[in-house]
N, C-alpha and C positions, 0 to 999 in steps of 0.2 A: 539703545539693547543693553546698555548699562545703567541705566537707571537703577534698579536696587539695588545692584553691589553700590557704584556710587553715591547713593544715600547712607547703603550701611557704615560704608568708609569711613562719613566726614561726618557721622555722628558721632563714631569711636573713636577721632583723631579731634574731635569741636571736647569731650569729657576731658583728653589729653591737657588737650592749650588750657584748658580751666584747672590745670593742676598747677600750684606756686612751683613744687619739686614734685620729680614723677622719684616711684622707688623702685624695686623689681617689682613687686609684689605688683605695684599698677600696671605694669606694661609685661607684663605674662596675664595678667586679666585682658586688658587690650588687642593684644597681641590671639589670646584663644580664639575674643569675636571675631579678629580680621579671619583666623584659620575659620568658622563658621560661616561665615560671607562667601569667604570663596567656594565652598563648597556648597550654598547654595546658588549660587550662579551658576555651578554644572562644571566647577574649575574641577581636572583629573586631583583622585583623592592623593597620589604622591607627589604632584607639582603644589598642591595647597601645601603639604605635609612639609619639601624642603622649602619653600618660600618661606613661611613662618619659621623656620629653623635658621633660614639665613640670615630676617630680618633680628631676630633673638641675637644672635653670634653678637651683632655690632649694638645694638641698641641697650643691652645691658650689658653696659662699659663703662669707659670713663668718658665716649664720645658723647653719651648723653647727658650721663650723671654727672658731667660739670658743665653741661653748658648753660649761658644764661640765659636761652629758650629751651627747654628739654623738648616740650611741647613738637616744635618745630623741627627740630632736629627727629624727631622721630618720623615724621612725615616726609622728611629730606630723605631717610634710610629706606620706607617703602619706596618714594618715586623713583627714585634711582634703582631699589630693587622689580620693581612691576616695568623699569623700562627695560633692564637684563633679562626679564624672565619671557618677554616678550622680542628679545632680538638683540635689543641696544641701537641698534641705528637700521633707517631704512634701506635695502639692499633692493639695488638695482638693476633693471632687465639685463642679459650679458648679449650684447647688439654686435660685437664688432663677430666680422667673417668675411670668409668670400658670399657676396652675395646672390641669390637671393636668403639673409635669415633665417631658420625656421626656427616658429614656435608650438608646439605642441599642446594643446589645448588637452586636456582628460578630465575625467570625475564622471561620477553617478549620474545618471538619467532623471533630470528633476533640478539640478544643480543650479539653472542661470547658465549653466557653458556657451552655449548657440551666445544670449543677447554678453555675454562679459565678451564671448573673442569678437565680438562688432565694439561695444567699450574700446576695449586694449587697442584696433585700429583708429578709432578716434582720436584716444590719446596718443598712438606713435604719430598721426597726422599732426598734431598741435606740436611732434619735434622734428617734426621737419623733413620727416621719412614716408616712401612712399609703400604701406601694405598691401597686399595682395590677400587675400580670403579664399579659406578651401571649405568647404559644407564636404564631410568625407561619413558624415553618419547615415549610413544607406539602408539601417533599417527602421530609420523614422523619415519620411516625405516631406512629414512639413517642418519637417527642421532644415533640410535642405534649402525647402522655399522661403522661410524665416529668413533664411543667411541671406539669402538673392537680393529678398527684402531688405536688409538693414543696411547692404553693399548700395543699395542704390540710396538709400537715403544719405548716404555718405558721400555718396559720388565715387565710390573704388572696386577697382578691379575685381573681381569673382572669376572665382574660374566652375563653370555650369557644369558643376559632375548629374550623374543620376542616378536611381537604387539598381540599373541593371549594370552598371560596374560595380568591380570588388575596390575594396580600399586601398590596396596596396599598387593597382593600374591609376589611382585618382591621385596618386601620392605622386607618383613620376609623372601622371602628363602634369599637373600642379606645377610640381617645378622648374617643366621647359615651360610654361602657361606664362611662370612669373617671371620668368630671365625674359619673353618676348614681351612682353608688359614694362621694361625696368623695372620693376617692384625692388624694390631690396631687402623687405621684408616679407615673411609668407607662414599668416596665419591658417591654423590648421585645425577645425573643429570636428575632433574623434566623437565612436561615436560611442554611448553608453549605456550603461543596465541597470536595474534596480536596487541589484547589489553584483561586487568582487567576485566573477567566475573563473575560471580557468581558461575558457572559452575567447573571454573580453580582454585578459590580459595576453593571450598568444595574437590575437591580432595586431593591439598597441605595440607589442616589440616587436613586428615585421613590422612594421610603419615605424618605427625608430630607427631600424635598421635604414630602412631609404631612405628617411628624409633628413637623419645626421642633425639633427634638430639641436640648438643652442641652450636652447630651454624648455622640457616639459613642463608645464603652470600646472595646477591638480586645481581644477573650481570646487570649490569646495561649500556648501550650504551651511552656514553659522546656526541655523534655528531646530536641527538635529542636533546641537550639543555634543555631549562624547562617543556622538556615531560618528559625526567628523572628524574629531582626532585618529580614531580606530580606521576606517577611512583613509584616511591620511599613511596612515603608516603601511596601509596594506599596498597602496601606489607604490609607497617609497622603494619599499622591501623587494619589489617586483620590476619597477620597471628606472627608479631612481631619479625619485621626481628632484627639482630644483627648484622650484620656487610655489608658493599655496598662495590664490585668491579666492579670500572670501567672501561669501556673497549673502546679502539681505540683514547684513547689518544695519538696516534701517529701522529690522525688525524689534515685534517685543521677546527675543531669548533672551536668555539671564548672559549669553556673554564666555561663556566658559570655555568655548572652542577658540576663541582668538586669545587666550591668557594659555591655553595647556600644547598648543600644536606647537609652535618651537621645542617647547622642551621635550616633548615623549618621540618627535617625527625629525629635530633636528631637521626640521625641511622649513626657513623660513617666511615669512606673511609677508607677502613682493605687494599688493593690490586689495585692496575692499571695495566690496559695491553697496555704493550707501542708497540707491533704488531703481525703478523701473528705467527711468529717461538713459538715452546713452551718454548722457554727460552725467552720470554718477556713476565712476569710478576714481578711487584716488588713491594713491600711494600712502602705504602702512609705514606711518610714522612710529615708532616705539614709543619714545619721550611724548609727542602728541598726543598720541591715546591713554598713558598713564594719565596725563596734566589732566584731562577732562572727567578721566575715573576718579584724581581725587578731588575736584571741583575746582582744579586752578585755571580753568577753560585751555583754549586753544585757539591763540589769536595769530601766529603764522596761518594759521591751515583759514581760518578768516580773510588773514591780507591777501592767500594765495587763489582764494576765489575770486574776490573785488578786482584783482587784476587780469585773472582772465570775462568777465563778466564786464569790467566797464571800460570804454576804449578811451584812452588817455587826450583826444583831442576833443573828444565831446563830452569831453569835462573840464577838458580850458575855455570851450566854447562855452558851458555854462557857469563856467563859477564870472565867466565877464557879461553873461545875463542878469546873474547876480548883483555883479558890480554898478551894472546900468539900470539896475530895475528893471528889470524887462524881460523878465520868467513868466513862462504862459503858462495855458493850461496843458497844450501840447508838452509843451516839456516836463510836464508832471509827470503826461502820459509814458513820457520818456522813460521819466527814475523808475516807474511804476515795472516797464517791462525790464529795465535792469535789474533789478533788486528782484525779479522774478527769476533770473538768471543763476541767482546765489544758491536757489534749491529753498527748504524747507525751513520755514520764520523758527520752526522749533528746533533745526539744528545748527543755525544761523545763529539761537542764542546759548544752545549748551558749550559753544564756544567761546564765553564769554566770562572771564573770572567770575567765579563765588556768584555766579546766576544761579548753579542748581538745588543751593542753602535756600534759596525764598521759593518759600514754599505756595505765597499765593499764584508764584508765575508756576508750578508743579501744576495746578488748579487749574489756571486761565489755559481756554482748552482756544490757538490762534486758526481765526476760519483762511486756510487758503481761498478760497473763493471770493473774497473779498477784493483783491484786488481785481478777478476776473468781475464785477460786477461795477469797480473802479473805471474801468478802462470802458465797458459798453458805456456809462453815463457819460465820460467823453469821449466815443466816438458818438454819442447820437446830437452835441453839439454843434451850432454851425462855424467854420472859419471864425466868424467875425467873434461869436462868443468866449473860443477856444484862445482868442488873443486876446478878449477883456471881458475878462470875468463880472466889470460892474454893469456891463449893461443886462445880465440876467434877473430877470424883473420876476415876479410872481409865477404870470401866465408862460414864460419860458421854463420855468421851474417844472410846471406841472409838462409839457411837450415834450422834453427831455425827459420824465421820469415813465412816460409812457413808451417814449421810443424807444429807452434800454429795459423797459420791465423792471423798473424799480419805484419805490417809492418818492414821495417830495422828500421826503426824512432824509430820504440815503442820497439824495441830490444834496439838502444840504448839508449835510455830514462832510460831503467832498469839497465843496468848497470852503467848509471851514476848515480844513486837513489842508487844503491848497493854502488858503492865506495865512495858516500859521506857518506852514514851511515858509512862506514870504517874509513874514515877520521878523520870526528867528534868523532866516541869511543875510535880512538887510541890519540885526541888531550885533551876529557875526563880521560884517564888512564895514559897517561906519565904527571906525575908534581911530582917539584922535586927530589930526589936525589934516589926514589923508581922510579921515572918517567924515568931517564935517563937507570936503569938498564931493567925497562921492552923493553926501545929503542932499547940496546944494545943486546934483543932478539932479537928484530925484525931484526934487521941487519942481523943477525945469519939465521934468519930463510929464505929469499929471493930467495937461491937461491933454496924454492919448493914456496915458494907464492910470486913470484915476484910485488907485486900493488904498 
């Protein structure tokens, strides 16, 4: 989402770093470009103006002028200002209180409210809570069916409402149902409209009185830009919104909403939606988002994703297999499945520091379907072939290609990738005197695994 803004800012700061000494004129010129970059990214004009003014106040002074690395010092100031603009720190959900604690989901129609409700429920389960889902949008039967289906996928209790009920009736009965199910959290998916109107707000106000929610979370579509900021302002004025969840941040919109909402409405962004799957919901960390925008990466988020996707016991078993040189194609397939859980490769690469500056990488199209093809190839092998890839001769390769709907060349590419992975891990595992022992073990095992 922030690709264009990120590219512009990185070019500006690259020019600043190239200057041995910065003058007031250099900095003013760079800040004008920063302001233009923000406006083009659909950031609210007043937010952009105040933001640049706050940077200028610090940048045109002793802090930068007398610094040994003035270019880096300006980037540091911009990083801190961006972080502050987006809220400063991550805002956790307020879940303390007599169960069931209620979270009320509000927003316009089409913002992704129903799916986000299920995503949030999944995240709460990971935090050892027991949520109950409540479809209260009686104007769209499909929304009720959708939430019931998603609750089934998550194996969570859901209050089975119907379009014949009034939203207030659903709210009262759902509270009683959640207590019966021993649920500690109630997630209520309310009705939306194509635009904010008095009838909708009156209904949400009545639900607020009945539910007494700990949080009123506005689900806003980041693709709508400044409209999302205006919608957030109206909902906050009429309901007292406690937090915002921005959806569709994986899209190609300019991202101005994420940079404007906190400043304009004073409502913190608590989560961001980064895809359609139920695991595509992240806690919003302003400091990490700022680092991503400025091309400094987001290694912490990548580590958290990896910890969630990879099983520690499996990782230890895998390390043992590498040490003993018994890493098979079945293990290779399991690793592919684990990597797929991390999400889009493009997103992962975007979290690595400096990757945004590699123009070759920007032009490179990552084919996510490659993983599917690789899995299909391995699944088309016999158990013996998966355990010992060295027995796969030309005729076997043709059979595997036919069985997986791929070509012999693709089968060859997979086997090459597998052998290169094994070779690299053998080199990493083999160092010093311990490495010699491991190499000795490898030679003795070659009667069984002749790689």
